[in-house]
C-alpha positions as CSV (number, residue, x, y, z in Angstrom):
1,X,61.7,50.7,150.5
2,X,60.7,48.7,153.8
3,X,57.0,48.8,154.7
4,X,57.7,50.2,157.9
5,X,59.0,53.3,156.2
6,X,55.5,53.7,154.5
7,X,53.5,55.2,156.9
8,X,51.4,58.6,156.5
9,X,48.7,60.5,158.1
10,X,46.4,62.5,155.6
11,X,44.3,65.3,157.2
12,X,41.8,67.5,156.1
13,X,40.6,65.4,152.8
14,X,37.4,65.1,151.1
15,X,37.4,61.5,151.0
16,X,35.8,59.5,148.0
17,X,36.5,55.9,149.1
18,X,36.1,54.0,145.8
19,X,32.8,52.3,147.0
20,X,30.4,54.6,145.5
21,X,29.5,56.1,148.9
22,X,29.1,59.6,149.3
23,X,32.2,61.5,149.9
24,X,33.1,62.5,153.5
25,X,35.6,65.1,155.0
26,X,38.5,63.4,157.2
27,X,41.6,61.7,157.6
28,X,43.4,58.5,156.3
29,X,46.0,56.6,158.4
30,X,48.6,54.6,156.5
31,X,50.8,52.0,158.2
32,X,53.2,49.7,156.6
33,X,52.0,50.4,153.4
34,X,48.1,49.6,154.0
35,X,45.1,51.7,155.0
36,X,44.8,51.4,158.9
37,X,41.9,53.8,159.3
38,X,39.8,56.4,157.3
39,X,37.0,58.7,158.8
40,X,36.1,61.8,160.1
41,X,37.7,61.5,163.5
42,X,41.2,60.3,161.9
43,X,44.0,62.4,162.4
44,X,42.5,64.4,165.3
45,X,45.0,62.9,167.8
46,X,48.9,62.8,167.9
47,X,50.4,60.5,165.7
48,X,53.3,57.9,166.0
49,X,56.8,59.4,165.7
50,X,58.1,58.5,161.9
51,X,54.8,59.3,160.2
52,X,54.9,61.4,157.6
53,X,51.9,63.9,157.6
54,X,50.0,65.5,154.6
55,X,47.4,68.3,154.7
56,X,44.9,67.6,151.8
57,X,43.8,71.2,152.3
58,X,40.4,70.1,151.1
59,X,41.4,68.1,148.0
60,X,39.9,64.9,146.9
61,X,41.7,61.7,147.9
62,X,40.6,58.6,146.1
63,X,42.1,55.2,145.8
64,X,44.5,55.1,142.7
65,X,43.1,54.5,139.5
66,X,43.3,51.3,137.5
67,X,44.0,51.1,133.9
68,X,42.7,47.9,132.7
69,X,44.1,48.1,129.1
70,X,47.6,48.8,128.5
71,X,50.7,47.5,126.5
72,X,53.5,48.8,128.9
73,X,55.1,45.2,128.5
74,X,58.1,46.7,126.8
75,X,58.2,50.1,128.3
76,X,58.2,48.6,131.9
77,X,61.7,47.1,130.9
78,X,63.4,50.4,131.0
79,X,60.4,52.7,132.7
80,X,59.5,51.0,135.9
81,X,56.8,54.1,136.4
82,X,54.8,53.4,133.3
83,X,55.0,57.3,132.5
84,X,53.1,59.2,132.3
85,X,50.2,57.1,133.6
86,X,51.3,57.3,137.0
87,X,51.0,61.2,137.0
88,X,47.4,60.8,136.2
89,X,46.6,59.0,139.5
90,X,47.1,55.5,137.8
91,X,48.7,53.3,140.4
92,X,47.8,49.9,138.8
93,X,48.1,49.0,135.0
94,X,47.1,45.7,133.3
95,X,49.5,45.0,130.7
96,X,49.4,42.1,127.9
97,X,46.4,42.7,126.3
98,X,45.4,41.8,122.6
99,X,47.2,38.3,122.8
100,X,50.6,40.1,123.3
101,X,53.0,39.4,125.9
102,X,56.8,39.2,126.4
103,X,56.5,35.9,128.0
104,X,56.8,32.9,127.7
105,X,59.3,33.1,124.8
106,X,62.0,31.0,123.5
107,X,65.0,32.5,122.2
108,X,64.2,31.5,118.7
109,X,60.8,33.5,119.0
110,X,62.0,36.8,120.3
111,X,62.1,38.6,117.0
112,X,59.0,37.2,115.9
113,X,57.5,38.5,119.2
114,X,59.2,41.9,118.9
115,X,57.7,42.0,115.1
116,X,54.4,41.5,116.4
117,X,54.5,44.2,118.9
118,X,55.9,46.6,116.0
119,X,53.0,45.9,113.8
120,X,50.2,45.9,116.4
121,X,51.1,48.1,118.9
122,X,53.8,50.2,116.9
123,X,56.5,49.7,119.2
124,X,59.8,50.1,117.1
125,X,62.1,47.3,116.6
126,X,65.2,49.6,117.5
127,X,63.2,50.3,120.7
128,X,63.3,46.6,121.3
129,X,67.1,46.3,120.7
130,X,67.6,49.2,123.0
131,X,65.3,48.6,125.7
132,X,64.4,45.1,126.1
133,X,67.1,42.7,127.2
134,X,65.2,39.3,127.2
135,X,66.6,38.2,130.2
136,X,63.7,35.5,131.1
137,X,61.6,32.7,129.0
138,X,58.9,31.8,131.4
139,X,56.3,34.5,132.4
140,X,57.4,34.3,136.0
141,X,60.9,34.9,135.0
142,X,59.7,38.2,133.2
143,X,57.6,38.9,136.4
144,X,60.8,38.6,138.2
145,X,62.8,40.8,135.7
146,X,60.5,43.9,136.1
147,X,59.7,43.4,139.8
148,X,62.6,45.1,141.2
149,X,62.1,49.0,141.5
150,X,58.7,49.0,140.3
151,X,57.1,52.4,141.0
152,X,53.7,51.4,139.7
153,X,51.6,48.3,140.5
154,X,51.6,45.8,137.5
155,X,48.8,42.9,137.0
156,X,49.8,40.9,133.5
157,X,47.9,38.9,131.2
158,X,49.6,36.2,129.4
159,X,49.3,36.8,125.5
160,X,47.6,33.8,123.7
161,X,49.8,34.5,120.7
162,X,53.0,34.2,122.6
163,X,51.9,31.0,124.4
164,X,51.0,29.3,121.1
165,X,54.3,30.3,119.8
166,X,56.1,28.8,122.8
167,X,54.3,25.5,122.6
168,X,53.8,25.2,118.8
169,X,56.5,27.0,117.3
170,X,55.7,28.1,113.6
171,X,52.9,26.0,113.6
172,X,51.1,28.1,116.0
173,X,50.2,30.5,112.8
174,X,49.4,27.6,110.6
175,X,46.6,25.5,112.2
176,X,44.6,24.5,115.2
177,X,46.5,22.9,118.4
178,X,46.4,19.1,118.8
179,X,45.0,17.7,122.1
180,X,48.5,17.3,123.4
181,X,49.5,20.9,122.5
182,X,46.4,22.5,124.2
183,X,47.3,20.3,127.2
184,X,50.9,21.7,127.1
185,X,49.6,25.3,126.9
186,X,47.5,24.9,129.8
187,X,50.2,23.8,131.8
188,X,52.5,26.6,131.0
189,X,49.5,29.0,131.6
190,X,48.5,27.4,134.7
191,X,52.0,28.0,135.8
192,X,52.0,31.5,134.8
193,X,48.9,32.0,136.8
194,X,50.5,30.7,139.9
195,X,53.7,32.8,139.4
196,X,51.7,35.8,139.4
197,X,50.0,36.3,136.0
198,X,46.1,37.8,136.2
199,X,44.9,36.1,133.2
200,X,44.9,35.4,129.3
201,X,44.5,37.7,126.2
202,X,43.7,36.8,122.9
203,X,42.7,38.4,119.7
204,X,40.3,37.7,116.8
205,X,41.6,40.7,114.4
206,X,45.4,41.2,114.6
207,X,48.1,40.6,112.1
208,X,51.9,40.2,112.3
209,X,54.5,42.2,110.2
210,X,54.2,40.0,107.5
211,X,50.3,40.4,107.1
212,X,49.5,36.9,108.5
213,X,46.9,36.4,111.1
214,X,48.5,36.1,114.6
215,X,48.7,32.8,116.5
216,X,45.5,33.4,118.6
217,X,43.4,33.7,115.5
218,X,44.2,30.0,114.6
219,X,42.7,28.8,118.0
220,X,39.2,27.1,118.5
221,X,36.8,27.8,120.8
222,X,37.3,24.8,122.8
223,X,41.1,25.5,122.9
224,X,40.3,28.9,124.8
225,X,37.8,27.0,127.1
226,X,40.5,24.7,128.0
227,X,43.0,27.4,128.7
228,X,40.4,29.0,130.9
229,X,39.7,26.0,132.6
230,X,43.3,25.6,133.4
231,X,43.3,29.1,134.8
232,X,40.2,28.6,137.0
233,X,41.9,25.4,138.4
234,X,44.9,27.5,139.2
235,X,42.7,30.0,141.2
236,X,42.7,33.1,139.2
237,X,41.9,34.2,135.8
238,X,40.1,36.4,133.1
239,X,40.3,36.5,129.3
240,X,40.6,39.7,127.2
241,X,40.2,39.7,123.6
242,X,40.0,42.4,120.6
243,X,37.2,41.7,118.1
244,X,37.0,42.1,114.5
245,X,35.8,45.7,115.2
246,X,35.6,47.0,111.4
247,X,32.9,44.2,110.4
248,X,29.7,44.5,112.6
249,X,28.4,41.1,112.4
250,X,31.8,39.5,112.9
251,X,32.3,41.4,116.1
252,X,29.0,40.4,117.4
253,X,29.8,36.7,116.7
254,X,33.1,37.2,118.3
255,X,31.3,38.3,121.6
256,X,28.9,35.6,121.3
257,X,31.8,33.3,121.1
258,X,33.2,34.8,124.2
259,X,30.1,34.7,126.2
260,X,30.0,30.9,125.5
261,X,33.7,30.8,126.8
262,X,32.6,32.6,129.8
263,X,29.6,30.2,130.2
264,X,32.0,27.3,129.8
265,X,34.8,28.4,132.1
266,X,33.0,30.8,134.9
267,X,35.5,33.3,134.1
268,X,34.9,37.3,133.3
269,X,35.6,37.8,129.6
270,X,36.3,41.6,128.3
271,X,36.0,42.7,124.9
272,X,38.0,45.9,124.0
273,X,36.9,48.1,122.4
274,X,33.4,49.1,122.1
275,X,33.2,52.5,120.8
276,X,30.7,54.9,119.0
277,X,30.9,55.5,115.4
278,X,28.1,57.4,113.5
279,X,28.3,55.3,110.6
280,X,26.9,52.1,112.3
281,X,24.9,50.8,115.0
282,X,27.5,48.3,116.3
283,X,27.9,50.3,119.4
284,X,24.2,49.8,120.3
285,X,24.0,46.6,119.0
286,X,26.9,45.2,121.2
287,X,25.1,46.7,124.3
288,X,22.0,44.9,123.7
289,X,24.2,41.8,123.0
290,X,26.0,42.4,126.3
291,X,22.5,42.4,128.2
292,X,21.2,39.3,126.3
293,X,24.3,37.1,127.0
294,X,24.3,38.4,130.7
295,X,20.9,37.2,131.1
296,X,21.9,33.8,130.0
297,X,24.5,33.8,132.7
298,X,27.9,35.0,130.9
299,X,30.1,37.3,132.5
300,X,30.8,39.1,129.4
301,X,31.7,42.9,129.5
302,X,32.7,45.4,127.0
303,X,35.6,48.3,127.6
304,X,35.3,51.6,126.1
305,X,37.2,54.7,126.8
306,X,36.3,58.0,127.6
307,X,38.1,60.3,125.2
308,X,37.5,60.9,121.3
309,X,39.5,58.5,119.5
310,X,41.7,61.0,117.8
311,X,44.9,59.7,115.9
312,X,47.9,61.8,114.8
313,X,49.7,60.6,111.5
314,X,53.3,61.7,110.6
315,X,54.7,60.0,107.4
316,X,57.8,59.8,109.3
317,X,56.1,57.3,112.0
318,X,54.3,54.3,112.0
319,X,50.4,54.4,111.0
320,X,47.8,51.7,111.7
321,X,45.3,53.8,109.7
322,X,47.6,53.3,106.7
323,X,49.0,49.9,107.2
324,X,45.9,48.4,105.3
325,X,46.7,50.4,102.1
326,X,49.5,48.0,100.5
327,X,51.1,50.8,98.6
328,X,51.2,53.2,101.7
329,X,52.3,50.4,103.8
330,X,55.1,49.4,101.7
331,X,56.4,52.7,101.8
332,X,55.9,53.4,105.8
333,X,57.8,49.9,106.5
334,X,61.2,51.4,104.6
335,X,63.9,52.9,106.7
336,X,63.2,56.7,107.5
337,X,66.4,57.7,105.0
338,X,64.5,55.8,102.3
339,X,61.0,56.8,102.8
340,X,61.0,60.6,101.9
341,X,62.1,59.7,98.5
342,X,59.7,57.1,98.0
343,X,56.8,59.2,98.7
344,X,58.1,62.0,96.4
345,X,58.6,59.3,93.6
346,X,56.2,60.2,90.7
347,X,56.0,56.5,89.6
348,X,54.3,55.7,93.0
349,X,51.9,58.3,93.3
350,X,48.9,56.8,91.0
351,X,48.9,53.6,93.4
352,X,49.0,55.9,96.4
353,X,46.2,58.0,95.1
354,X,43.8,55.3,94.1
355,X,44.3,53.2,97.3
356,X,43.7,56.1,99.3
357,X,40.0,56.4,98.1
358,X,39.7,53.5,100.5
359,X,39.8,55.7,103.5
360,X,36.5,56.9,102.6
361,X,35.1,58.9,105.8
362,X,38.6,59.5,107.2
363,X,38.9,62.4,104.6
364,X,35.9,64.1,106.4
365,X,38.1,64.1,109.5
366,X,41.5,64.5,108.6
367,X,42.9,67.8,109.3
368,X,46.3,69.4,109.1
369,X,47.1,69.8,112.8
370,X,51.0,71.2,113.1
371,X,53.2,72.2,110.3
372,X,57.0,72.6,110.6
373,X,57.2,75.6,108.6
374,X,55.9,78.9,108.9
375,X,54.9,79.4,105.3
376,X,52.5,76.7,105.7
377,X,51.1,77.8,109.3
378,X,47.7,79.0,107.7
379,X,46.9,75.2,106.7
380,X,46.7,74.4,110.3
381,X,43.2,73.2,111.6
382,X,42.0,72.9,107.9
383,X,40.8,69.6,106.6
384,X,43.3,68.0,103.9
385,X,40.3,67.3,101.5
386,X,39.7,71.2,101.6
387,X,43.2,72.0,101.1
388,X,43.3,69.5,98.2
389,X,40.3,71.1,96.8
390,X,41.8,74.5,96.8
391,X,45.0,73.1,95.1
392,X,42.7,71.2,92.5
393,X,44.2,67.8,93.4
394,X,43.2,64.7,95.1
395,X,43.3,64.6,99.0
396,X,46.2,62.0,99.0
397,X,48.3,64.3,96.8
398,X,47.8,67.2,99.1
399,X,49.0,65.3,102.4
400,X,51.8,64.0,100.4
401,X,53.1,66.9,99.3
402,X,52.7,68.7,102.1
403,X,54.5,66.2,104.3
404,X,57.3,65.9,101.7
405,X,58.0,69.6,101.6
406,X,58.5,69.3,105.4
407,X,60.4,66.3,105.5
408,X,57.5,64.2,106.5
409,X,57.4,66.0,109.8
410,X,53.9,67.4,109.1
411,X,51.3,66.4,112.0
412,X,48.0,65.3,110.5
413,X,45.1,64.3,112.8
414,X,41.9,62.1,112.2
415,X,40.0,64.2,114.5
416,X,36.4,63.7,115.7
417,X,35.4,60.7,113.9
418,X,34.9,57.9,116.7
419,X,33.9,58.1,120.2
420,X,33.1,62.0,119.6
421,X,29.1,62.4,120.3
422,X,28.4,63.0,123.9
423,X,25.0,61.2,124.2
424,X,26.1,57.7,122.9
425,X,29.3,57.8,124.7
426,X,27.8,58.7,128.0
427,X,25.4,55.8,127.3
428,X,28.7,53.6,126.8
429,X,30.3,54.8,129.7
430,X,27.5,54.6,132.1
431,X,26.6,51.1,131.2
432,X,26.8,48.4,133.9
433,X,28.3,45.8,131.5
434,X,30.9,48.3,130.0
435,X,34.1,49.2,132.1
436,X,35.9,52.2,131.6
437,X,39.0,51.0,130.0
438,X,40.5,50.5,126.1
439,X,43.2,53.2,126.9
440,X,46.1,51.2,124.8
441,X,48.7,53.1,127.0
442,X,52.0,52.2,126.0
443,X,51.1,51.4,122.6
444,X,50.8,53.3,119.5
445,X,53.1,55.8,121.0
446,X,53.8,57.8,117.8
447,X,50.1,58.2,117.0
448,X,48.2,59.0,120.6
449,X,49.1,59.1,124.0
450,X,46.5,56.8,125.7
451,X,47.6,57.7,129.1
452,X,45.4,60.3,130.6
453,X,42.1,59.1,130.4
454,X,41.4,59.1,134.1
455,X,42.0,62.5,134.1
456,X,39.9,63.3,131.4
457,X,37.1,61.5,132.5
458,X,36.9,63.6,135.7
459,X,37.3,66.7,133.8
460,X,35.3,66.3,130.9
461,X,32.3,63.8,132.3
462,X,32.3,64.8,135.7
463,X,32.9,68.6,136.1
464,X,32.2,69.9,132.5
465,X,29.1,67.5,131.4
466,X,27.9,66.3,134.8
467,X,27.2,62.9,133.3
468,X,28.7,61.1,136.4
469,X,28.9,62.2,140.1
470,X,32.6,62.4,141.5
471,X,31.7,59.3,143.6
472,X,30.4,57.3,140.6
473,X,33.4,58.1,138.4
474,X,35.7,57.0,140.9
475,X,34.1,53.8,141.8
476,X,34.1,53.0,138.0
477,X,38.0,53.8,137.9
478,X,38.8,51.9,141.4
479,X,36.4,49.4,143.2
480,X,34.4,48.4,140.1
481,X,37.5,47.5,138.1
482,X,39.6,46.1,141.0
483,X,36.5,43.5,141.5
484,X,35.9,42.7,137.9
485,X,39.8,41.8,137.1
486,X,40.5,40.2,140.1
487,X,42.9,43.1,141.6
488,X,43.0,42.0,145.0
489,X,43.1,44.3,147.9
490,X,42.7,47.4,145.9
491,X,40.3,49.9,144.7
492,X,38.9,51.1,148.0
493,X,40.0,53.4,150.9
494,X,39.1,50.8,153.7
495,X,41.1,49.4,156.5
496,X,43.5,46.5,155.2
497,X,43.4,47.7,151.6
498,X,46.7,48.6,150.0
499,X,47.3,52.4,150.4
500,X,47.1,53.4,146.5
501,X,46.1,56.9,146.7
502,X,45.5,60.0,144.7
503,X,45.1,63.7,145.9
504,X,43.7,66.2,143.5
505,X,41.8,69.3,143.1
506,X,38.4,68.4,141.3
507,X,38.3,71.9,139.8
508,X,41.3,71.9,138.0
509,X,42.0,68.2,137.2
510,X,42.7,67.5,133.5
511,X,45.1,66.1,130.8
512,X,47.5,68.3,129.3
513,X,48.4,68.9,125.7
514,X,49.6,66.0,123.4
515,X,53.5,66.6,123.2
516,X,55.6,64.6,120.9
517,X,58.9,63.9,122.5
518,X,62.0,61.9,121.8
519,X,62.5,60.2,125.1
520,X,62.1,56.3,123.9
521,X,65.0,53.9,123.5
522,X,66.3,53.5,120.1
523,X,65.9,57.0,119.2
524,X,62.1,56.8,119.0
525,X,59.7,59.4,119.8
526,X,56.3,59.4,121.4
527,X,53.3,61.2,122.5
528,X,53.0,62.2,126.0
529,X,50.2,64.1,128.1
530,X,50.9,65.5,131.5
531,X,48.4,65.8,134.3
532,X,47.3,69.2,135.8
533,X,45.4,69.2,139.0
534,X,46.8,66.0,140.6
535,X,48.9,67.1,143.5
536,X,50.0,63.6,145.1
537,X,49.8,59.9,144.4
538,X,50.6,57.1,146.6
539,X,51.6,53.4,145.9
540,X,51.6,51.1,148.7
541,X,52.0,54.1,151.2
542,X,55.0,55.5,149.3
543,X,54.6,59.1,147.8
544,X,55.8,58.4,144.2
545,X,54.7,61.5,142.8
546,X,54.1,65.2,144.5
547,X,54.6,69.0,143.5
548,X,54.7,68.1,139.6
549,X,57.6,65.6,139.8
550,X,58.4,62.0,140.5
551,X,59.9,61.1,143.9
552,X,62.9,58.5,144.3
553,X,60.0,55.7,146.1
554,X,59.8,52.7,144.2
555,X,57.0,50.5,146.0
556,X,55.0,48.9,143.4
557,X,54.1,45.4,143.2
558,X,52.8,42.6,141.0
559,X,49.3,42.3,141.7
């Protein structure tokens, strides 16, 4: 789509411009995919021929939202719209988080990289085989592959684990890098930055499909500093990491290390996630540490999401909650054709029951969410442990017996355990050193839908709770993130900025129900949430979503 075709005039809009300034009524003129003017008098006169006119009817028009923590790297290969994020007003996604990207990669490492995505982000291997063609080696070549026909803007991080494998081979998961290897990684990373990458992601916590630490966990602080300096010299960069979030003191030490890295490189470092859990003070301790390190000159920020971290569990799919339990994980890794028999095997039941004890407080929040068979309908909404008590069995037995009776199709849900208390979550989301992110959109697709956090923020935290004004919330989803993550020329409705826009009704915007659908390559399933109250989404001046459907326009860019 030519830039000359991307001209719009939006009239009668309530404009929230992404700066945090008060909303105003007026119009927006778009020329060649960029904002030409925005103001109370824009649209009062005639418009050039060929300009499409949109009457906003008093709806809010905001800059397109930015999601800074996604794993759309595989999905974007077959779905250039990154559905369903775009219909929630997200016009830019940052991919490649948590040390994982699809490039750089040698042919010999493709399977290992796919296995890491399978283990860490729950993207099935059959999906990789059907949907990821591996027509690249360098990061720039990967960007060149996904660039044509993009409907959404994409920023990408180079995964530290992928980078180490590319330079070090199998030794990447065995030892620290030599000085020469660090120099080689720095060159490859700098080349990726010059080709369009936005930064580097690393991880302190993740494991591969063989239960070994991913390559980034073998890196020294000095290695990460060297990589950061290489990015800075190339003119752009940030560093994202995921900490050891289940060990409070380890997470805090990871954050201190990232603060040191930020001071040594001058780069912004982002830690995701920081969430509230009633069983620990880690969330508030993390906020205090962010403040302490900021006072010492670090550009260290956390990421937190507005939704309660509810996770669906189907024994027919992957589950990161269960993979830490060896007996459960061994069965969950079996082909589906063998899994039902393994769970039903009485010889395995004692180990499954004994290990399930280590789920601890999970049983206080795990409910039967949806059953397949009508005879079990009365169990929906009940805690698994209560069902077990009524049956006189252990919770693990109640869960397995019900699932096996329904061909493993029963949907359980861990509900209301993490990020569930309004007061602490409001403090997290409103803290100036915490960015609204950590959605994980594109990952864990058979356990939850990360897309929709933007709609939910505006529905729950603005409309229902009044925790933010509309202007504050939109600034946090747009201009603030564009500045912090180096997404240039976006995030505000001001002249010369890219015309990424979302038109919505603040009285009805929301995320819809979480629906389980089978639309993923390789005969895989995922959860999706569609949006309500969003009328139009514009990417670089092209209308990509309107009237509840995607258009044929594809004007997304690598940003």
